[in-house]
N, C-alpha and C positions, 0 to 999 in steps of 0.2 A: 497553610502550605505544609504538607507532610514531606519529610526528607528521610529516606531509608537507605541503608547500605547492606550489602551481603557479599561475602567472600565465597567464591565457588570452591568446591572440593577438588582435591588432586585426583589424578587417574587412579591412584592406589585406593583412595577412599571410595571411589565409585565402583570398585570391583572387590567387594568383601569376599572372603573365603578363597581368593586366588592365591597361588603360591607366589613367593617373592620374584620368581622369574616370569610370572604371568601378568603382573600388575602394570607394566608399562605399555606403550603403544604397541598394537599388534595388527594383524590383518583385518580384524573386525572391530577394533576399538582404539582410539576414538573414531568417529565417522570420517573425519578429514584430518589426519595427523599433521598435514602441512597447511592447515587453514590460515594461520597467521601469514605465512609466506604468500599464499594465494591472494589474500586480501591486500597485502602491501604491493605486490608486484603486478597485479592485474592491470593490463593496459587496455584490453578490449572489454567493453561493458555492453551487454552481459558477457561474462567469460564463456568461451566456446564449450567448455565441459559442463557448464551449468551448476558449478559448485556454489558460487556466490549467490545467485538467486535462490537456490534451495536453502542455503544456510540462513539467509535473511527472511525467507518465508517462514521458516521454523521460528526464528526470533520474534517475528511479528505475531505469530500464532500464540506462542507461550507468553507474550506480553499480557494476555488476558488472564493469566494466573492470579488467584486471589479472588476478592469480591469486588462488586461495583464500587464499594467505598474504600477499599484498601488493596493496593497492588502487592504482589508477592515477588520481591526481588530475588529471594533465595531460589525459587523454582526456576526463574529465567536464567540465573547465573549457572545453576546446575545443568540445565539443558545445553547451554552454550559451552560448558566444559565438556559434555559428552560429544559435542560436535568437534571439539579440538582446542577450545580456549581454556586450558587447564588453569585453575586458581585465578580466574579473572575476577576483577572487581566490578560489582554492579550497584549502581546508585540510581534511585528513582525519586523524582519530584512529582508530587500529586497536588492537584487543586480541584475542588468540586464546589460549584456555586449553581445549584439547580435553577434558580430564578433567572440566571443569565446564560443557561445552557452550556455551562463550563463543566466538563468532565475530563480533565487533562491529566495524563500520566506520561512522563518522559523518562525513559530508561537510558542510562549511559553504561555500556559494557566495555571494559578496558582489559586487554590481555595483560598477563603478568609481566611482560617485558615492556609494556607501555608503548608499543608501536602502533597499535590499532585501537580505534574507538568506534563503536557502533551506537548511534543515537536512534533509539527505537521508540516510537509513539504508540501507545495503546489505543485501540479503537473502542467502540461502545457496542452495547447490545442493539439488535435491530430496532427495538421500539424507541431507543434514544436517538439513533442516527436519523430516523425518519422525522422525529420531532424537530431536531436541529435543522434538517434540510427544508422542511415545508411550513413551519410555523409562520403564521401571517405577520407576527410582530418582528421577525428577523429580517432586517434590511442590510444590503451590502454596505460595508464600511470601506473607507478609503485607506489604502496602504501606500505610503510614500516609498517609491523605489527610485534609485538613481539612474533614471533613463530620460535625460533631458529635462528633468524637473517635472515630468508628467505624473499625474495621479491615476491610479487604476483601482476599480472597485473589486473587492474580494468579499467572499461570504463572511458575514459578521461572526457566525458561530465558529468557523474554522479559525478566523483571526484571533478571537478571544482565547480559544483553547491553546493555540500555539503560543500566544503572547503571555499567557498566565505563568509559564515556567521559563520563558526565554532567558531572563537575566541570570537565573541560576544555572541553566544549561551553558550559557556563554562563559560564566565564571569557571565552571568545571572544565570546559574545553580549553580555556586559557591555561589552566593548571596542566592539562595534558600536553599542551604545546611545549611546556618547559620540562617535560619528563616527570612531572609529579603525578601522584595518584588522583583519580577523580574523587577518592575518599579523603576529605580534608583532615581527618584524624591521623592519616598516615603521612609521615614526614619523609623528606629526602627525595632525590631524583634517581631515575634509572634510564640509562641510554641517552639518546639524543632527542627524545620527545616524540610526540605523535607523528607518524609518517602517513597514515591513511585514516580518513574519516568516511564512514558510510551512514546514510540516514535512511530509515525505513519505517514502514507501518502498514497496517491493514485497515480498510474502511476509513473511519474518521481519522485514525492514526496515519493512514496514507495521505490524507489531505493535509494534516499538520506537518508531515515529513516534507511534502512538496512545497508547502508554504515556507518552511524553514530553509529549504534550498533556495527559494526565491530571495529570502532575506540575506542569506550569506553571500549570494552572488552580487547583489545590488547595493549592499551596505559597505562603503569603503573602509569603515573602522573594523570590519570583520575580515579584512583581506587575508590576514595571516592564517585564519582558520579556513577560509574558502580555498586557499592554495593547497590544503591537505584533503579537500573533498574529492573523493574518487567517484562517487555516484550516489544517486537517490533511487531507491527501489520501492515501489508501492504496489499493493495488492488489493484489488477491489476498491480503488480510490474514487470518490466523487470528484466532480469538477470544482475548481476554486473560484473562477471569475469569468468575465466576459471575453469576447473575441479580441478586444484590444489588449487585455493582459496577456492572452495566449500569444499574440503576435509579438509583443514586446519581449516576452520570455524566450521565444524562438530566436529572436535576433540578438539577445544580450550575450556578452562574454564576461567571464570572470577575470580576476587580475592576471591570470596566465594567458588570456586570450582564447580560452576554451569555451565552447558553447555547451556548458554543463546542462542547462535547462532544455536544450534541444536534443543533445546527443547522449547525455548520461543520466537523464531522468527517465527511468524505465517503468512503465505502467503495465501491469499484468491484469488481464480480465479473463475470468474463468467462464467460458461458455455464455450463459444468459444471466449472469450476475446483474441484479437490478441497480445496485448502488452506483456503478460507473456511468449510468444514464441519468443520474441526478446531479443537481436539483432539476425538477421538471420545468419545461419551458414556460408555463404560466407564472413561475416565480421570477423569471427573467432569462435572457439569453446567456448561456454559459458555454465555454469551449475548452477542450483539453489542450495540453501541450506536452512535449516530450515524445518518447518513442512508445508505441503501443504494441503489446504482444497479446494476442487473443487466442485462447484455447477453445477449440471446437470439438465437440463429441462427434463420433461417426453416426450419421443418421441415414435412414432409408428414404426413398421417394414418398412412401406413405406418411412418414413422420413430417416431411416437408408440406404435404398437402393438408394434413391435420393442423399444422402450425399456421398456415396461411388462412385457413377457415376460422380458426380460433381468434387470430388477430383481427380479422374483419368484424367478427361479432363483438369483441371487446371494444374496438375503436368506435363502434356505433354508440356506445355509452357516453362518449364525450361529445357527440354531435350537438346536443342542445347547448352546451357550454360554448362550443365554438361559434355557433350562430349568435348567441347573445353577446359574446365578446368581440365579434367582428373579425374572428381569426380564421374563418372558414377557407378563404382563398389560399392563405399561406399554408394552413394545415393540409389542404387538399394536395398542394404541390409536393409537400414533403412525403405525404403518404403514398402518392403515386410513385415517387422514386423508391420508397421502401418496398412497395409491392413489386416494382420492377426488379429490384435486387433479389427478392424472395423467389420470384418466378425464374430468374436466371440460375439461382442455386438449385431450384427444383429441376430445371432442365439438365443440369450437370449430373444429377443423380447421386447414387451412393459412392461414386468414385471420387468425390470432391475431397480436398485436403482436410485433414483432421489433425489434432494435436496443436502445439504452439506455433503460431504463424505471426510474423511481424507484419503489421498493416502499414504499408508505405503509400505515400501520395502517388498518384491521384486516387487510389482506392479509398472508399468512404470509411471514416473512423466510426467507432462505436457511437451511435447517435444519442443526442439528448432526448429524454422522454418527452413526447409531444403533449401529453395531458396527464391529469391526476388519475385517470382511470387505470393506467398501467400500475400506478403505485397502490391505489386503493383496492383494486380487484385482481389484476393479473398476477402480480408478484405473490400476494398471500395465497391465491388459488394454486399457483404452481408449487408453493411450499408444502401445502397439504396434499396435493396430488402426488408428490414424490414419495409420500408415505403409504400410498395404496398401490398394491401390485397391478391393479387394472389400469391405473392412470400414470404409473411411474414414468413411462417413457414419452408422455405427451410433451412435445417441445414448445412450451409457452414462450412468448417473446421475452419476458423477464421473470426472474425467480429469486426469492429470498434464499432458497435452498442452495443455489449456486454461489451465494455470498460467503458461505462458511470458510474460515481460514484453512480447515483441513483439506478442502479441495485443492487449494493452491499448493500446499505442502506436498500432497501426493502427486499432483500433476507435474510439479517441477523437479521431482526426485530423478536424478540421472539413472539410467539403466544399471541395475545390479548394485546400487548404493544401499548401505544400511539405513535403517530407520534412525530417528534422532536418539534412540537408546542404544545404538550400536548393534542392533539385531538385524538378521536377514529379513528383508520384506517378504 
């Protein structure tokens, strides 16, 4: 287990060659001068002005800093300082066991007044996430949650990755509750302790964040930490477990009586990102929980027609497997509904809603991928098509290209807001 710490620079250090009167907060720096207050006081999740989701999307994106073998706490702490968390403490726990599909990195970012802590899990590169999601040797493990003594199956890869660093994360959060630094080498207390906790992550990091939220809500011994949990924000997160787990999380309350996993677990999906549709149905039935916000690009009627045709051709690739597996009737029913939705969207034409839209029941949520064809053919094809001018706008059903964390950062930026570096967009 690697354990690293970094101290973020001050606003003055981040603005060399500025005069003494220019180095403090200004109209263009930091990005959110009142970020700490916003995080502490936020009652509505996501906040109506979009500051919190944008800040956490940036945090999740820069959690990829460093190499696959070693995270870069200094870069993430610097970026969070530019956003408004001056001189924050950033600690990261890392564990990697390739044979067990563990590639875990958990960052804790604490503001200098020790009022806010952000727990951010790093995701993995596309080739790693697909291995974890689809490998035939990965079977769902059982997670004990305090819901009438029932057991619920969760994805083994996600569980192991979250579990690898959990004890160190909880030790650090216990320190934060007392007003101590997440850095154990720094002694003393400041203020009244942690007032707000946010958990976030992109891709596999999002799955780990959601699972950590489940653990905090359902473990009585973590009640003191759970009471400080404001929300869980995930970006391009795959599903964690089956419909039974989703229903239990939807119904569960934390020690305050708040439905955190129903109302404050916020899942963002950018357009046709492939990962939120995973694991694919042949691996087993999976279902999402929490609130879903889906970003849709503006498309023309021609785009819709091309997409419907391409989907039909690609789904034909899975027909032999459906026949051999006896899944044809069930698959046919789901595909008929999918075609119906596609035709309805096509009929609405280019005037349909675009941008971020919350998907509310009974509207259909982002569906689980029906076959491995979408994973093995459609998503990679869309990734390469996006790099050619002739095929860039072909709207494939799923795309690796749409999974990039930069898409989430850019799409969530409030109008007129600076970039993470304090520059005009």
